[in-house]
C-alpha positions as CSV (number, residue, x, y, z in Angstrom):
1,M,159.2,94.3,-6.3
2,N,157.7,97.6,-7.3
3,A,156.6,98.6,-11.3
4,I,156.3,100.7,-13.4
5,I,152.9,102.8,-13.9
6,W,152.0,102.5,-17.2
7,P,149.3,104.9,-19.4
8,E,147.2,103.4,-22.2
9,G,148.8,103.3,-25.1
10,Y,152.4,103.0,-23.7
11,I,152.5,99.3,-22.8
12,P,155.7,97.4,-23.1
13,G,154.6,94.8,-25.7
14,F,152.3,96.8,-27.1
15,C,154.8,100.1,-27.9
16,D,156.5,99.8,-30.8
17,N,159.9,100.0,-28.6
18,F,160.6,99.1,-25.0
19,A,163.9,99.8,-23.0
20,S,164.5,98.6,-19.7
21,N,167.6,98.8,-17.5
22,E,168.0,98.2,-13.7
23,V,170.9,98.6,-10.9
24,I,170.5,97.4,-7.4
25,V,173.4,98.9,-5.3
26,A,174.7,98.6,-1.9
27,G,175.4,102.0,0.6
28,L,172.6,104.1,-1.1
29,S,168.4,106.3,-0.7
30,T,166.4,106.9,-2.5
31,A,167.3,109.5,-0.6
32,E,170.4,110.6,-1.8
33,V,169.3,109.9,-5.0
34,W,166.5,111.5,-5.9
35,P,168.1,115.1,-6.9
36,L,170.1,114.3,-8.6
37,L,167.9,112.7,-10.9
38,N,165.0,115.3,-10.3
39,T,166.6,118.3,-11.3
40,P,167.3,117.9,-15.2
41,A,170.4,119.9,-15.1
42,L,172.3,117.8,-13.3
43,W,171.7,115.2,-15.9
44,S,174.1,116.4,-18.0
45,T,177.0,116.0,-15.3
46,Y,176.7,112.5,-15.5
47,Y,175.1,111.4,-18.5
48,E,176.8,112.7,-22.1
49,N,174.1,111.7,-23.8
50,V,171.4,115.1,-23.0
51,A,171.8,118.5,-24.2
52,D,169.7,121.5,-24.0
53,I,167.7,121.3,-21.0
54,R,165.2,124.1,-20.0
55,F,162.0,124.7,-18.5
56,C,158.5,125.8,-20.0
57,H,156.7,128.2,-18.6
58,G,159.1,129.6,-15.6
59,K,159.4,126.2,-14.1
60,G,162.1,123.8,-12.5
61,P,164.6,123.8,-11.7
62,Q,163.2,120.4,-10.1
63,L,160.5,118.1,-11.5
64,A,157.1,118.6,-10.5
65,Q,153.7,117.1,-11.9
66,E,152.5,118.7,-15.3
67,V,155.5,120.7,-15.4
68,R,157.2,120.6,-19.0
69,F,160.3,120.5,-20.5
70,Y,162.6,120.2,-23.5
71,F,166.2,118.4,-23.7
72,T,167.4,116.7,-26.3
73,T,169.0,113.5,-26.8
74,F,169.6,110.4,-28.8
75,G,169.9,113.0,-32.2
76,F,166.0,113.8,-31.3
77,P,164.9,117.4,-29.9
78,V,162.5,116.6,-27.1
79,E,159.5,118.5,-25.4
80,A,158.0,116.3,-22.3
81,Q,155.2,116.4,-20.1
82,V,155.8,114.8,-16.3
83,T,152.8,113.0,-16.0
84,E,154.1,111.7,-12.5
85,C,156.3,113.1,-10.2
86,V,156.8,111.5,-6.2
87,A,159.9,112.2,-4.3
88,P,160.8,109.1,-2.0
89,S,159.2,108.6,1.7
90,T,159.2,106.1,3.7
91,G,158.8,103.1,2.6
92,E,156.7,103.8,-0.5
93,P,159.4,104.6,-4.3
94,A,160.0,107.5,-5.5
95,R,158.4,107.7,-8.9
96,V,159.4,110.4,-12.0
97,A,158.0,109.9,-15.3
98,W,157.3,112.0,-18.8
99,H,155.4,111.9,-22.0
100,G,158.1,113.6,-24.5
101,W,157.5,114.2,-28.1
102,S,159.8,114.9,-31.6
103,G,158.9,115.0,-34.8
104,E,155.9,115.7,-36.9
105,G,153.9,112.7,-39.3
106,E,156.4,110.6,-40.8
107,T,159.2,111.7,-38.3
108,R,157.0,111.9,-34.8
109,L,158.3,110.0,-31.7
110,D,156.1,109.8,-28.5
111,V,157.7,108.4,-25.8
112,H,157.1,107.5,-22.4
113,H,159.6,107.4,-20.0
114,A,159.8,105.4,-16.5
115,W,161.8,106.1,-13.2
116,L,161.5,103.6,-10.1
117,L,163.9,104.2,-7.1
118,E,163.2,102.0,-4.4
119,D,164.9,101.4,-1.1
120,L,166.2,97.9,-0.6
121,A,166.1,95.3,2.6
122,G,170.7,95.7,4.1
123,G,170.7,99.2,2.3
124,R,170.7,98.9,-1.1
125,V,168.3,100.9,-2.8
126,R,167.0,99.8,-6.6
127,I,166.6,102.0,-9.6
128,L,165.0,101.1,-12.2
129,T,164.3,102.8,-15.9
130,Q,162.2,101.7,-18.8
131,E,161.1,103.5,-21.9
132,T,158.3,103.1,-24.1
133,Q,158.1,104.5,-27.8
134,N,155.9,104.8,-30.8
135,G,156.1,105.9,-34.1
136,H,158.0,105.0,-36.8
137,P,161.7,106.2,-35.8
138,A,160.6,104.1,-32.4
139,K,160.6,100.5,-35.5
140,A,164.0,101.7,-36.6
141,L,165.2,101.7,-33.3
142,A,163.7,98.9,-32.1
143,K,166.0,97.1,-34.8
144,T,169.3,98.9,-34.3
145,T,172.2,96.7,-33.0
146,P,173.3,96.9,-30.8
147,N,170.6,98.7,-29.2
148,P,171.1,102.5,-28.7
149,M,168.5,102.7,-25.8
150,I,169.7,99.5,-23.8
151,N,173.0,101.1,-24.2
152,G,172.1,104.8,-23.7
153,H,170.1,104.2,-20.3
154,Q,172.4,102.2,-19.1
155,A,174.4,104.9,-18.9
156,W,172.2,107.5,-17.5
157,L,172.1,104.9,-14.8
158,D,175.4,104.2,-14.0
159,G,176.3,107.8,-14.1
160,L,173.9,108.6,-11.4
161,V,175.0,106.3,-9.1
162,A,178.3,107.6,-9.5
163,A,177.4,110.5,-9.0
164,A,175.5,109.9,-6.1
165,L,178.8,107.9,-4.7
166,A,180.7,111.0,-5.2
167,R,178.2,113.5,-3.4
168,K,177.8,111.3,-0.4
169,A,181.9,110.6,-0.3
């Protein structure tokens, strides 16, 4: 299976916090899931932990390479810039990733959040989301039980799948 492409400084195991969530679902394709993920204005329709989504410099409504955008999640106001955006194509996974940051000094949080959507045999789709984080807030999140990143990202995956299935129906 394909894997997330990590930039230097954000490789799992060498960062302050890491979360990985994945689902494999029959009856969906990357082409059916992609518009819901690549259009941030839709996120809040299926995921409760995101708000205040807006694009910078007149860009949007879809994510694209180098586009900057803003949102709030997990109580953090996040500025972000897309670092990877590859739409679905036959035989290749779709990919989207962004570098996000919030705060200054001791409250600074830097993240790399990546998604991979991959069509599998038998009419299935694999949706993988992984996030690495650096900074004091990341160290605190890594020690929190239950893990808010794992639980939050699972809710995002579950909502994404439900929304894609509902659109298809």
